[in-house]
C-alpha positions in Angstrom: 90.4 93.0 131.1 93.0 90.9 129.4 91.7 89.0 126.5 91.8 85.1 126.7 92.4 84.2 123.0 92.4 80.4 123.4 90.1 78.4 125.8 91.9 75.9 127.9 89.9 73.2 126.3 90.9 74.1 122.8 94.6 74.2 123.7 94.4 70.8 125.5 92.8 69.2 122.4 95.4 70.4 120.0 98.2 69.6 122.4 96.9 66.2 123.0 96.6 65.4 119.4 100.2 66.3 118.8 101.4 64.3 121.9 99.7 61.1 121.1 101.5 60.7 117.7 104.6 62.7 118.1 107.9 61.0 117.9 110.9 62.9 119.3 112.5 65.0 116.6 116.0 66.1 116.7 117.2 69.3 114.9 119.9 68.4 112.4 122.9 70.8 112.3 125.4 69.0 110.2 124.1 67.9 106.8 123.2 70.5 104.2 120.1 69.2 102.7 118.7 70.1 99.2 117.3 73.8 99.3 119.5 74.8 102.3 122.1 77.5 102.4 125.4 76.0 103.3 126.8 79.1 104.8 124.9 78.6 108.1 124.3 74.9 108.9 122.4 75.5 112.1 119.0 75.3 110.4 118.2 74.9 106.7 116.7 78.3 106.1 119.6 80.1 108.0 120.6 82.9 107.5 117.1 84.6 106.9 115.9 86.4 104.9 118.2 85.3 102.1 118.1 85.7 98.2 119.6 82.2 98.2 115.9 81.0 98.5 114.8 83.0 95.5 114.9 82.6 91.7 115.0 85.1 88.9 111.4 85.8 87.7 109.3 88.2 85.8 108.3 90.2 88.9 108.4 93.8 90.1 111.6 92.8 92.0 112.9 90.5 89.5 113.0 87.7 92.1 110.4 85.1 93.4 110.5 83.1 96.6 111.5 79.5 96.0 111.5 77.6 99.3 112.2 73.9 98.7 109.6 71.8 100.7 112.3 69.9 102.2 113.9 73.0 103.6 111.2 74.3 105.9 110.7 73.6 109.5 109.2 70.3 110.5 106.5 69.8 113.3 106.8 66.9 115.8 105.1 64.6 113.4 108.0 65.3 111.0 105.8 67.2 108.5 107.3 70.1 106.7 105.6 73.5 106.1 104.2 73.5 102.7 105.8 76.6 101.0 103.3 77.1 98.2 101.7 80.3 99.8 105.2 81.8 100.5 106.5 80.9 96.9 104.0 83.4 95.3 105.7 86.5 96.8 108.7 88.4 95.0 110.6 89.2 98.2 110.7 89.1 101.9 108.8 91.2 104.5 109.7 94.8 104.8 109.8 94.3 108.6 111.6 90.9 108.5 113.5 89.8 111.5 117.0 88.9 110.4 118.3 85.5 111.8 121.6 83.7 112.1 123.1 81.5 114.7 126.4 82.3 116.2 127.4 79.9 119.1 129.0 81.6 122.0 128.1 85.2 120.9 128.0 87.8 123.6 126.2 91.0 122.2 127.3 93.2 124.9 131.0 92.3 124.6 130.7 92.5 120.9 129.2 96.1 121.1 126.1 95.4 119.1 123.3 97.8 119.4 120.5 96.9 121.7 116.9 98.0 121.7 117.9 100.6 124.3 120.5 102.2 122.0 119.5 102.0 118.4 121.6 104.9 117.3 124.6 102.7 117.9 123.6 100.5 114.9 124.6 103.3 112.5 128.2 103.6 114.0 130.9 103.3 111.5 132.5 100.4 113.4 129.3 98.6 114.2 129.7 94.8 114.3 126.4 94.3 112.5 125.8 96.2 109.4 122.4 96.3 107.6 123.1 98.1 104.1 120.5 99.2 101.6 122.3 98.2 98.4 120.0 100.2 96.3 121.1 103.6 98.1 124.4 102.7 99.8 122.9 103.9 103.2 123.0 101.9 106.4 119.7 101.0 108.1 119.0 101.3 111.8 118.2 98.1 113.8 118.6 96.5 117.2 120.1 93.1 117.9 119.1 90.6 120.5 119.7 86.9 121.4 116.4 84.9 121.7 115.7 85.0 125.5 113.4 82.0 125.2 116.2 79.5 124.1 117.8 77.8 127.0 120.0 75.6 124.9 122.9 76.3 122.5 120.4 76.7 119.5 119.7 80.3 120.2 119.0 82.6 117.4 120.8 85.9 116.8 117.9 88.3 116.0 118.3 91.7 114.1 115.2 93.8 114.0 114.9 96.8 111.8 114.1 99.8 113.8 112.2 101.2 110.7 110.7 99.1 108.0 112.8 98.3 105.1 111.9 99.8 101.6 109.7 97.9 99.4 111.5 96.2 96.6 115.1 97.2 97.8 117.9 94.8 98.1 119.8 94.7 101.4 123.1 93.2 102.5 123.7 92.0 106.1 127.3 91.7 107.5 128.4 90.2 110.9 131.9 91.1 111.7 134.4 91.2 114.7 132.1 89.1 116.8 133.2 88.2 120.3 132.4 85.7 123.2 131.9 86.8 126.7 135.5 86.7 127.5 136.4 88.9 124.8 137.8 86.3 122.4 137.1 86.5 118.7 134.5 84.1 117.3 135.8 82.6 114.1 133.7 82.3 111.0 132.6 78.8 109.9 134.7 76.7 107.6 132.2 77.0 104.8 132.2 80.9 104.8 135.8 81.0 105.1 136.1 79.0 101.9 133.6 81.3 100.1 135.8 84.3 101.1 138.8 82.7 99.6 140.2 82.1 96.1 137.7 81.3 93.2 136.6 77.6 93.8 136.8 75.1 90.8 133.8 74.8 88.6 133.1 71.2 90.0 133.1 72.3 93.7 129.7 72.1 95.3 130.1 75.6 96.7 131.0 77.3 93.6 127.5 78.5 93.0 127.2 79.9 96.4 130.5 81.7 96.1 129.4 83.3 92.9 126.0 84.4 94.5 127.9 85.9 97.4 130.1 88.2 95.3 127.7 91.1 94.7 126.9 91.4 98.5 130.7 91.5 99.2 131.2 94.3 96.5 128.4 96.3 97.9 129.9 96.0 101.5 133.3 97.0 100.1 131.8 100.2 98.6 130.4 101.0 102.0 133.7 100.5 103.7 133.1 97.1 105.1 135.9 94.6 104.1 136.3 90.9 104.5 138.7 91.3 107.5 137.0 90.0 110.6 133.9 89.2 108.6 132.0 86.3 110.2 129.1 86.1 107.8 127.5 88.0 105.1 124.4 87.6 102.6 121.8 89.5 100.9 118.0 89.5 100.4 115.3 91.4 98.6 112.3 93.1 100.1 109.0 92.3 98.6 107.5 94.8 96.2 104.5 97.0 97.1 102.4 95.1 94.6 103.3 91.7 96.0 102.3 92.7 99.5 99.3 95.0 99.0 98.1 94.3 95.4 95.7 91.5 96.4 93.7 93.7 98.8 93.7 96.8 96.6 92.5 94.7 93.7 89.6 93.4 95.9 88.9 96.9 96.9 88.9 98.4 93.6 86.8 95.7 92.0 84.3 95.4 94.8 83.8 99.1 95.1 83.6 99.7 91.4 80.7 97.1 91.2 78.7 99.5 93.6 78.8 102.0 90.6 78.7 105.0 93.1 75.8 103.6 95.1 75.8 102.7 98.8 76.2 99.0 99.7 73.2 96.8 100.5 72.5 96.2 104.1 69.9 94.9 106.4 69.1 96.0 109.9 68.2 93.0 112.0 67.5 94.4 115.3 67.2 97.8 117.2 67.5 98.0 121.0 66.4 101.4 122.7 67.9 102.5 126.0 66.3 105.3 128.1 68.8 107.5 130.0 67.9 105.6 133.1 68.8 102.3 131.5 72.0 103.5 129.9 73.0 107.1 130.6 75.5 107.0 127.5 73.8 105.0 124.8 70.4 105.6 123.4 70.3 102.8 120.7 72.1 99.7 119.7 71.6 98.7 116.0 72.6 95.3 114.6 72.6 94.3 111.0 74.4 92.5 108.3 75.9 93.5 104.9 76.6 91.2 101.9 80.2 91.7 100.9 81.6 90.0 97.6 83.4 86.8 98.6 86.9 86.4 97.3 87.5 83.3 99.5 87.5 79.7 98.2 84.6 78.3 100.2 81.0 79.6 100.2 80.5 82.1 102.8 84.2 82.2 103.6 84.2 80.2 106.8 87.5 79.8 108.8 90.0 78.0 106.9 89.1 79.5 103.5 91.8 80.9 101.4 91.7 83.5 98.5 90.5 82.3 95.2 93.5 83.3 92.8 93.5 83.2 89.2 96.3 81.9 87.0 98.2 85.3 87.6 97.7 85.1 91.4 95.0 87.8 91.4 92.1 87.5 93.8 89.0 86.3 91.8 85.4 86.7 93.3 83.7 83.5 94.2 80.8 83.8 91.6 77.5 84.9 92.9 78.6 84.3 96.6 78.9 86.8 99.5 80.2 87.0 102.9 77.6 88.2 105.4 79.4 90.6 107.4 77.6 91.5 110.6 77.7 95.0 112.1 76.8 96.7 115.5 76.4 100.4 116.0 76.0 102.3 119.1 74.2 105.5 119.1 74.6 108.0 122.0 71.7 110.0 123.5 73.3 113.4 122.1 73.0 112.1 118.6 69.3 112.1 118.7 69.4 115.9 118.9 72.5 116.7 116.9 74.0 114.5 114.1 77.2 112.7 115.4 80.5 111.9 113.7 80.4 108.5 112.1 83.3 106.3 112.9 84.3 102.6 112.4 85.5 100.7 115.4 88.1 98.0 115.4 88.0 95.2 118.0 90.8 93.5 119.8 92.5 90.2 119.6 90.3 87.3 118.4 87.3 89.4 119.5 84.0 90.4 117.9 82.1 93.4 116.9 80.3 93.5 120.4 83.4 95.2 121.9 81.9 98.4 120.6 79.7 98.2 123.7 82.9 98.6 126.0 82.5 101.4 128.5 85.3 103.3 127.1 83.7 103.2 123.5 80.3 104.2 124.9 82.0 107.1 126.9 83.8 108.3 123.8 80.5 108.2 121.9 78.6 110.2 124.6 81.3 112.7 125.5 82.2 113.8 122.1 79.3 113.0 119.7 80.3 109.8 117.8 78.2 106.9 116.5 80.6 103.9 116.3 80.0 101.0 114.0 82.0 97.6 114.2 82.3 94.5 112.2 84.6 91.7 112.6 88.1 91.3 111.7 87.5 87.8 110.2 90.6 85.7 110.1 91.4 86.8 113.7 88.0 86.9 115.2 86.5 84.9 117.9 85.1 82.4 115.2 88.7 81.8 114.1 90.0 80.6 117.5 89.8 76.9 116.8 91.3 77.3 113.5 94.2 79.5 114.6 95.0 77.1 117.5 95.1 74.2 115.1 97.4 76.2 112.7 100.1 76.4 115.4 100.3 72.5 115.4 100.8 72.5 111.5 101.6 75.8 110.0 101.2 74.7 106.5 97.5 76.0 106.7 98.6 79.5 108.1 97.8 81.3 104.8 94.0 81.2 105.5 94.6 83.6 108.4 96.0 86.6 106.4 93.6 85.7 103.6 90.5 85.9 105.6 91.9 89.1 107.2 92.0 90.7 103.7 88.3 89.6 103.2 87.6 91.1 106.7 89.2 94.5 105.5 86.8 94.5 102.6 83.9 94.3 105.1 85.2 97.2 107.0 85.5 99.1 103.7 82.0 98.4 102.7 80.7 99.5 106.2 82.6 102.6 106.0 81.1 103.4 102.6 77.7 102.8 104.0 78.4 105.0 106.8 79.5 108.0 104.6 77.2 107.7 101.6 74.2 110.0 101.5 72.1 107.0 100.5 73.6 104.6 103.1 72.8 103.9 106.8 71.7 107.4 107.5 68.5 106.9 105.4 67.4 103.9 107.5 64.8 104.6 110.3 67.1 102.9 112.7 69.6 105.7 112.1 66.9 108.6 112.4 65.5 110.3 115.3 61.8 110.8 116.1 61.7 113.9 113.8 63.1 111.8 111.0 66.4 113.4 111.0 69.6 111.3 110.8 71.8 110.6 113.9 74.9 110.6 111.7 75.9 113.2 109.2 77.5 111.7 106.1 78.9 115.0 105.1 81.3 114.9 108.0 82.9 111.8 106.5 83.9 108.7 108.4 86.8 108.1 110.8 88.4 105.1 112.4 89.2 104.1 116.0 90.5 100.8 117.0 92.3 99.3 120.0 94.9 96.4 120.3 94.4 94.2 117.3 92.1 97.0 116.2 95.1 99.2 116.2 97.4 96.6 114.5 94.9 95.7 111.6 93.5 99.2 111.7 96.8 100.5 110.3 96.4 98.3 107.1 92.8 99.4 106.8 93.7 103.1 106.9 96.3 102.5 104.3 93.7 101.1 101.7 90.6 103.0 102.7 89.4 105.5 100.1 86.6 106.8 102.5 88.3 107.0 105.9 91.1 109.8 106.0 91.9 109.8 109.7 92.2 107.2 112.4 93.3 106.8 116.0 95.2 103.5 116.6 95.0 102.6 120.3 97.8 100.7 121.9 99.0 99.6 118.5 102.0 98.0 117.1 102.7 96.1 113.9 104.8 93.0 112.8 103.5 89.9 114.6 107.1 88.4 114.5 108.1 91.0 117.0 104.9 91.1 118.8 104.3 87.5 119.7 107.2 86.5 121.9 106.6 89.8 123.8 102.9 89.4 124.4 101.2 87.7 127.3 98.3 87.0 125.0 100.4 84.5 122.8 101.4 82.3 125.7 98.5 79.7 125.2 99.5 79.4 121.6 103.1 79.3 122.6 102.3 76.1 124.6 101.0 74.5 121.5 104.1 75.6 119.5 106.4 74.2 122.1 104.9 70.7 121.5 104.6 70.8 117.7 107.7 72.8 116.9 109.8 72.4 120.1 113.2 73.7 118.6 113.6 77.3 119.6 115.6 78.2 116.6 112.9 76.7 114.4 110.4 78.8 116.3 112.2 82.1 115.4 112.4 81.0 111.7 108.6 80.2 111.8 107.8 83.7 113.1 109.8 85.2 110.2 108.0 82.9 107.7 104.6 83.8 109.1 105.3 87.5 108.8 105.8 87.2 105.0 102.1 86.1 104.8 100.8 88.2 107.7 102.1 91.4 105.9 99.0 91.1 103.6 96.6 91.6 106.3 98.2 93.7 109.1 99.9 97.2 109.3 103.4 96.0 108.7 102.9 95.3 105.0 101.1 98.7 104.6 103.1 101.1 106.9 105.1 102.8 104.3 101.9 103.9 102.6 99.8 104.6 105.5 100.3 108.4 105.6 102.6 109.7 102.8 103.2 107.8 99.5 99.7 106.4 99.4 98.8 103.4 97.4 97.5 103.8 93.8 93.9 105.2 93.9 94.2 106.0 97.6 94.2 109.2 99.5 96.7 110.4 102.0 95.8 109.6 105.7 96.5 111.1 109.1 97.2 108.8 112.1 97.2 109.2 115.9 99.0 106.5 117.8 98.1 106.2 121.5 100.7 104.0 123.3 100.5 102.6 126.7 103.9 102.4 128.4 104.7 99.0 129.9 101.8 97.4 127.9 101.8 93.6 128.5 99.9 92.8 125.5 101.3 95.0 122.6 105.0 95.8 123.0 105.7 99.5 122.6 108.8 98.7 120.6 106.7 97.6 117.7 104.6 101.0 118.0 108.0 102.8 117.8 109.0 101.0 114.7 105.6 101.7 113.2 105.7 105.4 114.2 109.2 105.8 112.4 107.9 104.1 109.3 104.8 106.3 108.9 106.7 109.5 109.6 104.8 110.3 112.9 106.2 112.9 115.3 106.1 112.2 119.1 104.7 114.3 122.0 107.7 115.3 124.1 108.5 115.0 126.8 107.1 111.5 126.3 108.0 110.1 129.7 109.2 111.8 132.9 113.0 111.8 133.3 114.6 108.5 134.1 111.4 106.6 133.5 112.5 104.8 130.2 115.3 102.5 129.7 116.7 104.1 126.4 120.0 105.9 126.1 118.3 108.2 123.6 114.5 108.2 124.5 112.4 107.3 121.4 115.4 107.6 119.0 114.5 108.6 115.4 111.3 110.1 116.3 111.2 113.9 116.0 109.0 116.0 118.4 105.8 117.6 117.5 106.8 121.1 116.3 103.7 123.1 117.5 100.2 122.8 118.8 97.8 122.0 117.4 99.6 119.8 115.1 97.9 119.0 111.7 99.7 115.6 111.1 100.4 112.1 112.4 101.6 111.8 115.9 102.5 109.2 118.6 101.5 109.9 122.3 102.8 107.8 125.0 100.5 107.3 127.9 102.1 106.4 131.4 99.9 104.9 134.1 102.8 103.7 136.2 103.4 100.3 134.9 106.8 98.7 135.3 109.4 99.2 132.7 109.1 96.3 130.4 111.9 93.7 129.8 114.2 94.6 126.8 114.2 91.0 125.4 111.8 89.2 123.5 109.8 88.0 126.5 106.4 89.3 127.9 106.3 91.6 130.8 104.5 90.1 133.8 105.4 92.4 136.6 102.9 94.9 138.0 99.5 95.9 136.5 99.0 95.8 132.6 98.5 99.2 131.2 97.0 98.0 128.0 93.6 99.4 128.5 94.5 102.5 130.5 94.8 105.3 127.6 91.4 104.5 126.1 89.7 104.9 129.5 91.4 108.3 130.3 89.0 111.3 129.6 91.9 113.6 128.5 93.1 110.9 126.0 89.6 110.8 124.6 89.6 114.7 124.2 92.7 114.3 122.3 91.2 111.6 120.1 88.0 113.5 119.4 89.9 116.7 118.3 92.1 114.5 116.0 89.2 112.6 114.6 86.9 115.5 114.0 89.4 118.2 113.0 92.6 116.5 112.1 94.5 118.2 114.9 96.7 116.9 117.5 96.1 119.0 120.7 98.2 119.1 123.9 95.9 117.7 126.6 98.9 117.2 129.0 100.0 120.8 129.6 103.4 120.5 128.1 104.3 117.5 130.3 104.3 113.6 129.9 100.9 112.3 129.4 99.7 110.1 132.3 96.6 108.0 132.7 95.0 106.4 135.8 95.3 102.7 135.9 92.1 101.0 135.1 92.7 97.9 137.3 
């Protein structure tokens, strides 16, 4: 069943509030306001990301974001986005969409690499160059024009096909661009002046010209000259510390306070089921767990932000906790043989009760798992009104990833309680009638999550010290890629269309949001999810189950994640001619042997139509989003991986197929 993230009443209230007081707002293209980059006057923050919007600083990258409040997109009330939360970062997202505006551009005529032919992005004569200035290597990407823009203010979007390297500086070059009739598109007057002779000291563009010189030198060393150059600029990716340091600090401090003991917990209810009442699940156990509160308000309700000290480090709210509710399902088989303990991550704006879903209970009963879930606060059902309101005024967006990090801490505490010898297994609710535990802490704890659980689950795995293996069901990462391509975002899109009606501004907003979202979802942690673990963190193994034609989580985002974490892919992934790619699943090496003791991506095909290649949702045919988790063979593969760390072939050397749920 498709999730309904925003009740119609909530959407109507927010939209009405904006409409009642909203004067028409025209996007300005001509004037260069303070804080803007003059080389692309279409919008103040273009091109993006861009070191023009940073300043030198004592940070790991040597830079710090410095957005001017006057430069950020304005809503229909004329209110700009407060950049304070962004200006704490030392660079841009490792998965940042790269934005510019080129009126009249035709990407096919130009020969730019589309999502169906990523390999073309590395061609020597590629019209778009994404260069790692630290290594001198080109980086793969795909280019698209915003399919949602019906007017001339249409963004050129360049998306990295694998995440950029933390802390590295990148140079972007657009060259030899063409219109649909094949005619060359000339660069703007400002950029032409910057490429010319040195400007006098009193020229307003002199500083911009000097800032551009290092990027041009890097391009020249890579064989990209200024002839036919339409636009060029550089940017710095945020450091690992800037993106992940807050959550790892919270983890280390909070777990250290346990001093090796299990976290406190309270069981609030136990519901028993006979086999006749429920043939799969014998017991449901509800409880709550006090987790140290690093949020600004007591109890950490929606809208709370992290308490930061003078150095920007999270500081515990003295003496306060967030009461994290949890729900566990115990299969009948666990009453006779201790089961494998697993955390479960729920879907979009959902709740812990998703652990009662039929596919989760089937997995528990068929393969001997006890699943325990808590909530991804920040993006749980209780956050719906706040999240809806944020899309009317994005200044308050920082509370979403801040609460997500607090929610991660709750998962870490629940995982510790499941795996500790003095944890949940000691409570009578987790023991059978012979006083033996229904879970065996010696087997460790694993993770299984779907949809949003697969997205946030990647970040959880990257920071977990107790969970070493996890299955990410119908996953992806990078909400700036996911939102436009998801049917689930459309109620929020309606609010955004009223509050931020300009389509070029909307793409800038997605890019801005990703800079903060990185702290609470897989995109900011992917490079450290498997190899290159974060400090004080073990290596992890990840199995990704992807649903071809998914309406809710685009599979292109899963492919970027798989490349970034170093996963291999089950081949053949699809039947011949089934996918649209020139080279199917470019950049993903095949699994070398069975069973495979590493990280992998497996595509499950249930016959859904091939999705659109642009940044729009698929609507045709049945949604395949829930099909992999409902397939018995897929559950066998998940069980082998979670219990033994092995990817086994359950598809007989052929593409994996699943029956449609709907």
